[in-house]
N, C-alpha and C positions, 0 to 999 in steps of 0.2 A: 504493500500500500504506500509506504514511504517512497519507494523507488518510483511509483506511478506519479506521486505528487511532485517529486523532483523533476521528472520528465516534463510535466505540465508547466512547472515554473521555468525551466530552461527554454521550452518552446515559446512561452509568453515573452520572456526577456529577449529572445532572438527576434520575435515578431516586432516588438517595440523598437529594437535597435534598427531593424530594417525600415520601419516607418519613420524613425527620426532621420535616417540618412537619405530618404527619398526627397527629391526636389519638390519645392512648393508648387502648387498649381498656379500657373501663370494665366493672367487675364489675356483675352484676345488682343492682337496687335491693332490698337486704334490709331496709331500714328499715321499721319498723312492727310490728304485732301479728300473731302467728301462732298458730293453734289446732291442737292435735293432732287428726287425723282418723282415722288408721289405724295400727294396730300389727300388725306381721308377725313371727312367731316360728316357726321350724322349718317354714316353708312355709304356716302357717295364718294367715289374716287375722282380726283381731278388732276389734270396735268398742269404743273406750275407754270410752264411756258405759256399755256393758254390763258393764264390768269395774270400775266405780266410779272411773274415772280422768278427771280434768279438768285438762289441762295446757296452759298458755298461755305463750308466750315473747314478750317485748317487746324489740325491738332498737332502740336509740336512736342518734341521729346522733352523739353524743359517744363512741361505741364502748363504751357500757355496755349492760347488758341486765338484765332482770328475768324470773325464772322463777317462774311462779305456778301453784300446784296447790291444788285445793279441800281444805280442812281442814289445810293446812300453811302455815307462815310463808313469805313470799316470799323467794326467794334472789336476792341481788345478784350480778351476773356481769359479764363483759366479753366482747366479741366481737372477733375478729381474722380478717382474710382471709389464708388460707394457700394460695397457689397458686390452684387453682380451687375451693377449699372455704372455708367459713366455720365457724370453731370458736368455741364458746361455753364460756368457762372460769368455774368457780367456784373462786377461789384459783388453785392451780397445776394443777388437774385439769380436763380437757376433759369437759364433760357431754354435749355434742353436737358432731358434725362434720357440717356440712350441705353438700349439693350441691343445685343448682337443677335440678329435673326438671320441665320445663314451667312451670307456675305454682305449683309446690309446693317446699317445702324438705324434703329427705329425709335422715335421719340413719341410718347403719348402724353400730351400736356393738356389737361382739361378737355379731353375728348377730341382734340385736334392731333391726328396721327401723321407724322412726317417720316418718310423713308428716304434715307441717304445711301448712296453707293459711291464707290471709288471712281467709276467711269462717268464721263459726262453724259447727261441724259439725251435721249432721242426725243425731240420735241413733238414727234408725231406718234408716240406710243398709244395714246388713247385720247378721247375727247377732242379730237382735232376738228377743224372746220369742215362742214359739209359743203364742198365747193360747187356741187351741182344742184343746190337747193333752188326750187322754183318759187314763184310768188305765192302760190297756194300752200306751200309747205309751212309758211310762217303763220298761217291762219290759226286762230284760237285765242284762249285766255291764258295769260301767263302771270305768275306771282314771283316776285323777287325772293331769293333765298340766300344770296351771298354777294358781297361786294369786296373788292380788293383796293385798299387805299394805302399808298406808301409802303407796300410790301406786307401789310397786315390784312388778314382775313377777318371780315366783319360778318358774323352770323346774323340771322334775322332779328333777334332780340336786341342787337347792338346797332342795327342800321338806323341812321338818323332820318330815314324816310320810309314810307310804306308804298313801294311801287307796285302797280298792277298795270298790265297791258292787255289790250284787246286788239288783235290784228285781223283785218279782213281785206284780202286782195290789195295789199299795199296801203290801206288806210289804217293808221295807228292811233288808238286812243290811249293816252297815258294819264294815269290817275295817281297822284301822291297825296300827302297830307295837306298840301297847299292848294292845288288846282287840278283841273282836268284840261288836257291839251289835245288838240287834234292835229296830226301830221299826215302828210301824204308822201308816199315813196314808191320806189321801183327797185327791181332786183337786177344787179349787174354782177356777173361772175359769182353768183351764189350769195351775195351780200345785199341785204335790204337797207337802202339809205333813204331815210324819211326826213322831210324838211317841214318846218313850221315854227310857230312861236311857243317857247317853253320858258317859264320863269322870267317872262318879260323880255326875252331875247329871241331873235330868229336864229335857228340853229339847224345843223344837219346831224342826225343821230344814226349810227350804224348798228344793224342787228345781224348777227351771224348764228346760224343753226350749227350745233355741235353733233358729232356722231353718237353721243350718248343720249340724244333726244332733247337736251336742254338748249337754252337760248342765251347768247351773250350780247349785251348792249354796251357800247362804248359811249360814255357821257362825259361832258366837261373836260375836254382835253385828253380823253383816253382812259378814264376810270372804268374798269370793267365791272359790270353788274350782271349777275347770273340769275336766270329765271327757269322755273319749272312749269310744265303745263298744269293748269288748274284741273282738279278732279271734276 
């Protein structure tokens, strides 16, 4: 019996020694440049390029980071490994908290899921413009669900306006919290351009159908607002 206990003790000590000498588990190699490929919000996937977004994150060996976005000043940041995640901080605020999913870095912040990859994105992966759209394809009632302003996505509850559209054979009725406007347009190369007075100014507004069935409107110098068909 004593010999048996001695054997167990020796085996246990040997196993512990092997565990102590084994290398620590290393976190995945995050170092390098990562490009935003996919944005998911409320179950809908969107192509950042179609939304006027171009976001790149550079993670450096010295635990610093740079967040780069087209048309904006670069943000200097720092990254830190927290358990199985990697957080990128600007000051005291976490801008992204990443997990490694396959070969992608995925951040889920307040329901806004962003997927970054090492290779530059293909701008035509999905939700590209429907270039052969006819005048009748735009017909229907549309409700705004997303806007992009200065690189930030604004969900419906944060929109400063409540846009609704009704389109019928080139005639566009736009309704927001302030007024109802009537515009008249035509389709050229799949894009509906409607002209009329809106918010006290005569303006041209472009509408583009996307391959996912949604509608994109460019307003006020190119601010993209996205619409879904009303039920």
